[in-house]
C-alpha positions as YAML, in Angstrom:
chain: A
units: angstrom
residues:
- id: 1
  name: MET
  ca: [139.28, 227.12, 140.41]
- id: 2
  name: ILE
  ca: [137.24, 227.54, 137.21]
- id: 3
  name: GLU
  ca: [136.80, 223.80, 136.71]
- id: 4
  name: ALA
  ca: [135.73, 223.26, 140.33]
- id: 5
  name: GLU
  ca: [132.99, 225.90, 139.94]
- id: 6
  name: LEU
  ca: [132.10, 224.68, 136.46]
- id: 7
  name: ARG
  ca: [131.24, 221.22, 137.72]
- id: 8
  name: ALA
  ca: [128.73, 222.68, 140.17]
- id: 9
  name: SER
  ca: [127.35, 225.48, 138.00]
- id: 10
  name: PRO
  ca: [124.60, 225.70, 135.40]
- id: 11
  name: ARG
  ca: [125.94, 225.84, 131.87]
- id: 12
  name: PRO
  ca: [127.03, 227.70, 129.86]
- id: 13
  name: TYR
  ca: [129.61, 228.98, 132.31]
- id: 14
  name: LEU
  ca: [130.73, 232.47, 131.30]
- id: 15
  name: VAL
  ca: [134.32, 233.63, 131.81]
- id: 16
  name: ALA
  ca: [135.14, 237.29, 131.10]
- id: 17
  name: ILE
  ca: [138.72, 238.38, 130.38]
- id: 18
  name: THR
  ca: [139.49, 242.07, 130.14]
- id: 19
  name: GLY
  ca: [142.49, 244.38, 130.28]
- id: 20
  name: SER
  ca: [144.27, 246.95, 128.17]
- id: 21
  name: VAL
  ca: [144.84, 246.88, 124.43]
- id: 22
  name: ALA
  ca: [147.82, 244.56, 123.72]
- id: 23
  name: ALA
  ca: [147.83, 243.08, 127.25]
- id: 24
  name: GLY
  ca: [147.53, 239.54, 125.90]
- id: 25
  name: LYS
  ca: [143.84, 238.85, 126.51]
- id: 26
  name: SER
  ca: [143.39, 236.80, 123.34]
- id: 27
  name: THR
  ca: [146.44, 234.67, 124.12]
- id: 28
  name: LEU
  ca: [145.19, 234.00, 127.64]
- id: 29
  name: ALA
  ca: [141.72, 233.16, 126.31]
- id: 30
  name: SER
  ca: [143.20, 230.70, 123.81]
- id: 31
  name: THR
  ca: [145.43, 229.12, 126.48]
- id: 32
  name: LEU
  ca: [142.52, 228.73, 128.90]
- id: 33
  name: ALA
  ca: [140.28, 227.30, 126.18]
- id: 34
  name: ALA
  ca: [142.94, 224.75, 125.22]
- id: 35
  name: ALA
  ca: [143.27, 223.69, 128.86]
- id: 36
  name: LEU
  ca: [139.53, 223.20, 129.25]
- id: 37
  name: ARG
  ca: [138.71, 221.59, 125.88]
- id: 38
  name: PRO
  ca: [139.74, 218.03, 126.70]
- id: 39
  name: ARG
  ca: [136.81, 217.89, 129.12]
- id: 40
  name: TRP
  ca: [134.42, 220.67, 128.04]
- id: 41
  name: LYS
  ca: [133.05, 222.26, 124.90]
- id: 42
  name: VAL
  ca: [134.51, 225.79, 124.85]
- id: 43
  name: ASP
  ca: [133.88, 228.81, 122.62]
- id: 44
  name: VAL
  ca: [135.93, 232.03, 122.69]
- id: 45
  name: VAL
  ca: [134.09, 235.24, 121.77]
- id: 46
  name: ASN
  ca: [135.79, 238.60, 121.29]
- id: 47
  name: THR
  ca: [133.76, 241.66, 122.31]
- id: 48
  name: ASP
  ca: [135.33, 243.64, 119.43]
- id: 49
  name: GLY
  ca: [132.66, 242.09, 117.23]
- id: 50
  name: PHE
  ca: [130.13, 244.22, 119.11]
- id: 51
  name: LEU
  ca: [131.83, 247.47, 118.15]
- id: 52
  name: PHE
  ca: [129.68, 249.65, 115.94]
- id: 53
  name: PRO
  ca: [130.89, 249.44, 112.31]
- id: 54
  name: ASN
  ca: [133.23, 252.22, 111.20]
- id: 55
  name: ALA
  ca: [130.48, 253.83, 109.14]
- id: 56
  name: VAL
  ca: [128.37, 254.23, 112.30]
- id: 57
  name: LEU
  ca: [131.33, 255.48, 114.34]
- id: 58
  name: GLU
  ca: [132.18, 258.05, 111.68]
- id: 59
  name: ALA
  ca: [128.56, 259.25, 111.50]
- id: 60
  name: ARG
  ca: [128.56, 259.69, 115.29]
- id: 61
  name: ASP
  ca: [132.03, 261.28, 115.36]
- id: 62
  name: LEU
  ca: [133.36, 258.41, 117.48]
- id: 63
  name: MET
  ca: [136.30, 257.12, 115.44]
- id: 64
  name: GLN
  ca: [138.71, 258.71, 117.90]
- id: 65
  name: ARG
  ca: [136.81, 256.96, 120.72]
- id: 66
  name: LYS
  ca: [136.98, 253.48, 119.20]
- id: 67
  name: GLY
  ca: [137.28, 250.99, 122.05]
- id: 68
  name: PHE
  ca: [135.64, 253.33, 124.58]
- id: 69
  name: PRO
  ca: [132.32, 252.13, 126.05]
- id: 70
  name: GLU
  ca: [130.20, 254.36, 123.78]
- id: 71
  name: SER
  ca: [131.72, 252.77, 120.65]
- id: 72
  name: TYR
  ca: [130.10, 249.41, 121.43]
- id: 73
  name: ASP
  ca: [126.58, 248.22, 120.66]
- id: 74
  name: GLN
  ca: [125.99, 247.51, 124.31]
- id: 75
  name: ALA
  ca: [122.38, 246.45, 123.72]
- id: 76
  name: ALA
  ca: [123.50, 243.74, 121.29]
- id: 77
  name: LEU
  ca: [126.22, 242.56, 123.68]
- id: 78
  name: ASP
  ca: [123.80, 242.43, 126.62]
- id: 79
  name: ARG
  ca: [121.31, 240.55, 124.46]
- id: 80
  name: PHE
  ca: [123.95, 238.01, 123.48]
- id: 81
  name: VAL
  ca: [124.85, 237.34, 127.12]
- id: 82
  name: ALA
  ca: [121.18, 237.10, 128.17]
- id: 83
  name: GLU
  ca: [120.34, 234.69, 125.37]
- id: 84
  name: LEU
  ca: [123.46, 232.65, 126.01]
- id: 85
  name: LYS
  ca: [122.60, 232.23, 129.70]
- id: 86
  name: ALA
  ca: [118.98, 231.42, 128.79]
- id: 87
  name: GLY
  ca: [120.16, 228.53, 126.62]
- id: 88
  name: VAL
  ca: [119.27, 229.99, 123.24]
- id: 89
  name: ALA
  ca: [121.25, 228.19, 120.52]
- id: 90
  name: PRO
  ca: [122.80, 228.60, 118.10]
- id: 91
  name: LEU
  ca: [123.75, 232.24, 118.52]
- id: 92
  name: ARG
  ca: [125.25, 234.28, 115.70]
- id: 93
  name: VAL
  ca: [128.05, 236.51, 116.97]
- id: 94
  name: PRO
  ca: [129.50, 239.39, 114.91]
- id: 95
  name: LEU
  ca: [133.21, 239.31, 114.10]
- id: 96
  name: TYR
  ca: [135.83, 242.02, 113.96]
- id: 97
  name: SER
  ca: [138.95, 242.07, 111.75]
- id: 98
  name: HIS
  ca: [142.06, 243.84, 113.02]
- id: 99
  name: VAL
  ca: [143.42, 243.60, 109.49]
- id: 100
  name: ARG
  ca: [140.45, 245.52, 108.08]
- id: 101
  name: TYR
  ca: [139.98, 247.57, 111.27]
- id: 102
  name: ASP
  ca: [136.22, 247.04, 111.08]
- id: 103
  name: VAL
  ca: [133.37, 244.67, 111.81]
- id: 104
  name: VAL
  ca: [133.04, 242.14, 109.00]
- id: 105
  name: GLU
  ca: [130.12, 240.31, 107.42]
- id: 106
  name: GLU
  ca: [131.18, 236.88, 108.66]
- id: 107
  name: VAL
  ca: [129.71, 235.63, 111.94]
- id: 108
  name: GLN
  ca: [130.70, 233.13, 114.60]
- id: 109
  name: LEU
  ca: [128.23, 230.47, 115.72]
- id: 110
  name: VAL
  ca: [128.06, 229.71, 119.44]
- id: 111
  name: ASP
  ca: [126.11, 226.50, 119.90]
- id: 112
  name: ARG
  ca: [125.58, 224.88, 123.30]
- id: 113
  name: ALA
  ca: [129.06, 225.41, 124.69]
- id: 114
  name: ASP
  ca: [129.80, 224.36, 128.27]
- id: 115
  name: VAL
  ca: [132.12, 227.34, 128.66]
- id: 116
  name: VAL
  ca: [132.13, 230.64, 126.80]
- id: 117
  name: ILE
  ca: [135.20, 232.83, 127.24]
- id: 118
  name: LEU
  ca: [134.31, 236.44, 126.46]
- id: 119
  name: GLU
  ca: [137.41, 238.57, 126.00]
- id: 120
  name: GLY
  ca: [138.02, 242.16, 125.02]
- id: 121
  name: LEU
  ca: [138.03, 245.76, 126.16]
- id: 122
  name: GLN
  ca: [134.33, 246.06, 126.93]
- id: 123
  name: SER
  ca: [133.46, 245.08, 130.49]
- id: 124
  name: ILE
  ca: [130.61, 242.66, 131.12]
- id: 125
  name: ARG
  ca: [129.10, 242.15, 134.58]
- id: 126
  name: ASP
  ca: [125.60, 240.65, 134.42]
- id: 127
  name: GLY
  ca: [125.75, 236.91, 133.79]
- id: 128
  name: VAL
  ca: [129.49, 236.55, 134.30]
- id: 129
  name: ASP
  ca: [130.53, 233.56, 136.41]
- id: 130
  name: PHE
  ca: [134.27, 234.20, 136.57]
- id: 131
  name: SER
  ca: [136.27, 237.34, 135.72]
- id: 132
  name: ILE
  ca: [139.95, 237.79, 134.91]
- id: 133
  name: TYR
  ca: [141.88, 241.03, 134.47]
- id: 134
  name: VAL
  ca: [145.19, 241.02, 132.57]
- id: 135
  name: ASP
  ca: [147.46, 243.70, 134.01]
- id: 136
  name: ALA
  ca: [150.87, 245.07, 133.00]
- id: 137
  name: PRO
  ca: [152.87, 248.31, 133.45]
- id: 138
  name: GLU
  ca: [151.85, 251.04, 131.03]
- id: 139
  name: ARG
  ca: [155.31, 251.20, 129.48]
- id: 140
  name: GLU
  ca: [155.14, 247.50, 128.59]
- id: 141
  name: LEU
  ca: [151.63, 247.84, 127.20]
- id: 142
  name: GLU
  ca: [152.76, 250.66, 124.93]
- id: 143
  name: THR
  ca: [155.72, 248.62, 123.70]
- id: 144
  name: TRP
  ca: [153.46, 245.63, 122.92]
- id: 145
  name: PHE
  ca: [150.93, 247.87, 121.15]
- id: 146
  name: LEU
  ca: [153.60, 249.43, 118.93]
- id: 147
  name: ALA
  ca: [154.97, 245.99, 118.08]
- id: 148
  name: ARG
  ca: [151.47, 244.74, 117.22]
- id: 149
  name: LEU
  ca: [150.92, 247.61, 114.76]
- id: 150
  name: GLN
  ca: [154.29, 246.98, 113.15]
- id: 151
  name: THR
  ca: [153.31, 243.34, 112.63]
- id: 152
  name: LEU
  ca: [149.97, 244.41, 111.13]
- id: 153
  name: ARG
  ca: [151.77, 246.82, 108.82]
- id: 154
  name: GLU
  ca: [153.70, 243.91, 107.31]
- id: 155
  name: ASP
  ca: [150.47, 242.17, 106.26]
- id: 156
  name: PRO
  ca: [149.60, 243.24, 102.67]
- id: 157
  name: ARG
  ca: [145.90, 242.93, 103.52]
- id: 158
  name: SER
  ca: [146.15, 245.37, 106.41]
- id: 159
  name: PHE
  ca: [144.89, 248.96, 106.27]
- id: 160
  name: LEU
  ca: [148.29, 249.87, 107.77]
- id: 161
  name: HIS
  ca: [150.28, 248.35, 104.93]
- id: 162
  name: ALA
  ca: [150.37, 251.66, 103.04]
- id: 163
  name: TYR
  ca: [152.41, 253.27, 105.85]
- id: 164
  name: THR
  ca: [156.18, 253.13, 106.02]
- id: 165
  name: GLU
  ca: [157.73, 252.13, 109.33]
- id: 166
  name: GLU
  ca: [158.85, 255.72, 109.85]
- id: 167
  name: GLU
  ca: [155.32, 257.03, 109.21]
- id: 168
  name: LEU
  ca: [153.63, 254.44, 111.43]
- id: 169
  name: LEU
  ca: [155.66, 254.90, 114.59]
- id: 170
  name: PRO
  ca: [154.62, 258.48, 115.45]
- id: 171
  name: LEU
  ca: [151.02, 257.67, 114.48]
- id: 172
  name: ALA
  ca: [150.99, 254.60, 116.71]
- id: 173
  name: LYS
  ca: [152.48, 256.51, 119.64]
- id: 174
  name: ASP
  ca: [149.82, 259.21, 119.24]
- id: 175
  name: VAL
  ca: [147.02, 256.61, 119.14]
- id: 176
  name: TRP
  ca: [148.39, 255.00, 122.27]
- id: 177
  name: ARG
  ca: [148.70, 258.32, 124.14]
- id: 178
  name: THR
  ca: [145.41, 259.93, 123.10]
- id: 179
  name: ILE
  ca: [143.11, 256.91, 122.80]
- id: 180
  name: ASN
  ca: [144.28, 253.64, 124.33]
- id: 181
  name: LEU
  ca: [145.99, 255.04, 127.42]
- id: 182
  name: VAL
  ca: [143.08, 257.37, 128.15]
- id: 183
  name: ASN
  ca: [140.60, 254.50, 127.78]
- id: 184
  name: LEU
  ca: [142.73, 252.31, 130.06]
- id: 185
  name: ARG
  ca: [142.96, 254.90, 132.81]
- id: 186
  name: GLU
  ca: [139.38, 256.13, 132.63]
- id: 187
  name: HIS
  ca: [137.48, 252.88, 132.00]
- id: 188
  name: ILE
  ca: [139.30, 249.59, 131.59]
- id: 189
  name: ALA
  ca: [141.46, 249.73, 134.76]
- id: 190
  name: ARG
  ca: [138.34, 249.87, 136.92]
- id: 191
  name: ASP
  ca: [137.81, 246.19, 136.20]
- id: 192
  name: ARG
  ca: [141.03, 245.31, 138.00]
- id: 193
  name: GLU
  ca: [139.39, 245.71, 141.40]
- id: 194
  name: ARG
  ca: [136.26, 243.83, 140.31]
- id: 195
  name: ALA
  ca: [138.00, 240.79, 138.86]
- id: 196
  name: ARG
  ca: [138.16, 237.45, 140.66]
- id: 197
  name: VAL
  ca: [141.68, 236.93, 139.34]
- id: 198
  name: VAL
  ca: [144.32, 239.46, 138.26]
- id: 199
  name: VAL
  ca: [147.11, 238.17, 136.03]
- id: 200
  name: GLU
  ca: [150.08, 240.52, 136.42]
- id: 201
  name: LYS
  ca: [152.59, 240.51, 133.56]
- id: 202
  name: GLY
  ca: [156.04, 241.95, 133.06]
- id: 203
  name: ALA
  ca: [158.47, 242.24, 130.17]
- id: 204
  name: ASP
  ca: [158.06, 239.76, 127.28]
- id: 205
  name: HIS
  ca: [154.54, 238.98, 128.51]
- id: 206
  name: ALA
  ca: [155.96, 236.91, 131.37]
- id: 207
  name: VAL
  ca: [153.44, 236.30, 134.15]
- id: 208
  name: GLN
  ca: [154.84, 237.76, 137.37]
- id: 209
  name: ARG
  ca: [151.97, 237.09, 139.74]
- id: 210
  name: ILE
  ca: [148.42, 235.77, 139.85]
- id: 211
  name: ALA
  ca: [146.29, 237.48, 142.49]
- id: 212
  name: VAL
  ca: [143.03, 235.87, 143.56]
- id: 213
  name: ASN
  ca: [140.15, 237.83, 145.01]
- id: 214
  name: ASP
  ca: [137.53, 235.43, 146.33]
- id: 215
  name: ARG
  ca: [135.13, 238.10, 147.51]
- id: 216
  name: ARG
  ca: [131.99, 237.95, 145.40]
- id: 217
  name: ARG
  ca: [131.05, 241.45, 144.21]
- id: 218
  name: ALA
  ca: [127.53, 242.34, 143.27]
- id: 219
  name: GLY
  ca: [127.04, 242.62, 139.52]
- id: 220
  name: VAL
  ca: [130.43, 241.10, 138.71]
- id: 221
  name: ASP
  ca: [130.28, 237.38, 139.45]
- id: 222
  name: ARG
  ca: [127.15, 235.37, 140.01]
...
């Protein structure tokens, strides 16, 4: 479906992938990019790079709202999409480190890609050619989130490395309940109905169903 539209569409063709924390958006983006790269030049951009740095979030008392819409530099993200669609190149894209839990100084260069896959929590509508929502039951999402933090804890470079496993588990559960789950229910899940394709996953990240919605919705797809 994407390739058929891509052949007939102006480039760059912008694919947006969204869904909950730990749903597997990055894995899907990498898989899709690998499938397209034999024929097209593809870049994957994570919207986490457009989060305000921690220093800004702390100054605005938003650290407990990290990942919510107000924690993103929406103007910078909108500018990136507008310049991308206008053919401006190369574009310098900010990067985010989950190990450091902050935006970093390094940047990603996006230079005349045929396809740009934009994945992350923050929803994008204007300029998007194809949208995908990664869905899963909340209990599975929580399990995957807890497992992700445990993996991060094992990395000596991670800000979580100082925690013991016993200390991390209650903290992680509280973060899921008070931040990620609230954000999912209040904001992220709205994109499920807007997406052209919904990828429904079950245990072990297995894809259970792929639902296609071919109705074009104003402000979502072209």
